[in-house]
Structures are given as structure tokens and as C-alpha cells.
C-alpha positions in Angstrom: 28.2 -68.2 -89.2 26.1 -71.3 -88.3 23.5 -70.5 -85.6 20.9 -72.6 -83.8 18.0 -71.5 -81.5 15.4 -73.5 -79.5 11.9 -72.7 -80.8 8.4 -73.4 -79.6 7.3 -74.5 -83.1 8.5 -74.8 -86.7 6.9 -71.8 -88.4 9.6 -69.3 -89.3 7.1 -66.4 -89.0 5.1 -67.3 -86.0 7.3 -69.5 -83.7 9.2 -67.9 -80.8 12.4 -68.6 -79.1 11.9 -70.6 -76.0 13.8 -72.3 -73.1 16.2 -75.0 -74.2 14.3 -77.7 -72.2 11.0 -76.6 -73.7 12.1 -76.7 -77.4 9.7 -78.3 -79.7 12.1 -77.6 -82.6 15.6 -76.3 -83.3 16.1 -73.6 -85.9 19.4 -73.9 -87.8 20.4 -71.1 -90.1 23.5 -69.4 -91.5 24.3 -65.7 -91.6 25.9 -64.7 -94.9 26.5 -61.1 -95.9 24.1 -59.8 -93.3 21.3 -62.2 -94.3 19.8 -65.3 -92.8 20.1 -68.2 -95.3 19.6 -72.0 -95.4 17.0 -72.0 -92.6 15.9 -75.5 -91.5 14.0 -76.8 -88.5 15.0 -80.0 -86.7 13.0 -81.9 -84.1 16.0 -82.2 -81.7 19.4 -80.5 -81.3 21.1 -83.9 -82.0 19.6 -83.9 -85.5 21.3 -80.6 -86.6 23.7 -81.7 -89.4 26.2 -78.8 -89.4 28.2 -77.9 -86.3 26.7 -74.6 -84.9 29.1 -71.9 -84.0 26.5 -70.0 -82.0 23.4 -70.8 -80.0 21.0 -68.1 -79.2 18.9 -68.6 -76.0 16.1 -66.6 -74.4 17.6 -66.1 -70.9 20.9 -65.8 -69.2 19.4 -68.2 -66.6 19.6 -71.1 -69.1 22.0 -74.0 -68.5 24.5 -73.1 -71.3 27.5 -75.0 -70.0 27.0 -78.0 -72.4 27.2 -75.6 -75.3 30.3 -73.8 -74.0 32.0 -77.2 -73.4 31.4 -78.0 -77.0 33.0 -74.7 -78.1 29.7 -73.1 -79.1 29.4 -69.4 -78.4 26.2 -68.4 -76.4 24.2 -65.3 -77.1 21.1 -64.2 -75.2 18.0 -62.5 -76.8 16.8 -60.7 -73.7 13.7 -59.2 -75.2 13.5 -60.4 -78.7 11.2 -63.4 -79.3 10.5 -63.8 -83.0 13.2 -64.9 -85.5 13.1 -61.7 -87.6 13.7 -59.6 -84.4 16.5 -61.9 -83.2 18.3 -61.8 -86.5 18.1 -58.1 -86.6 19.4 -57.9 -83.1 22.3 -60.2 -84.1 23.2 -58.0 -87.0 23.3 -54.9 -84.9 25.1 -56.7 -82.1 22.3 -56.1 -79.6 22.3 -59.7 -78.2 24.1 -60.4 -74.9 27.3 -62.4 -75.1 27.7 -64.9 -72.3 31.2 -65.9 -73.4 32.9 -62.8 -72.1 
């Protein structure tokens, strides 16, 4: 599963998810066998090389229609802010699904 998230920086340990319009970087990663692999930061969403299947945002108030129009599923991390916590929430299906 190819996933992207707007981030406030490009440090996998210290950066937090942020609002789409505030993103200083976009984290791309793949989920494979319950693990995050092939992590890479991009300066803009347009630079992401592989088509994302999911975008994770930090609020259900985000403007997510552009993602949905592209066929990208939208999940919300309501309380999680750091990558490790968000990935764990994804694995345990604790993120909110805006596509339903």
C-alpha cells in the first residue's frame, strides 16, 4: 500500500503530521507485511513519484476532495502526530476513514 502524509519537516523521528496547506515536506512510504518500508521525503506532493493509494491527514476538516477526485483514499489521524504512532494506528485500523 502506497501512503503519503503532509509533514512539518523531513525528520522521520521528530517531524509531525500537519495540515495539507502547511506541509513543509510530504512523506511517502509503503506498507508491506505490517511494516513501513521505502520511506522518502519530498518537498511537494507533485514530486511524489509513485501514485499514492492513501493519504493520511491530521483533521477531518481538511480539504480532501482533490485527493478523493484522484481516487486516493483519505484517512485521518485524529490524535496521532508522529510517524511511528500513525503507522501503528494504521496497522491496528485506528485511523478514521473519510471514504465511507
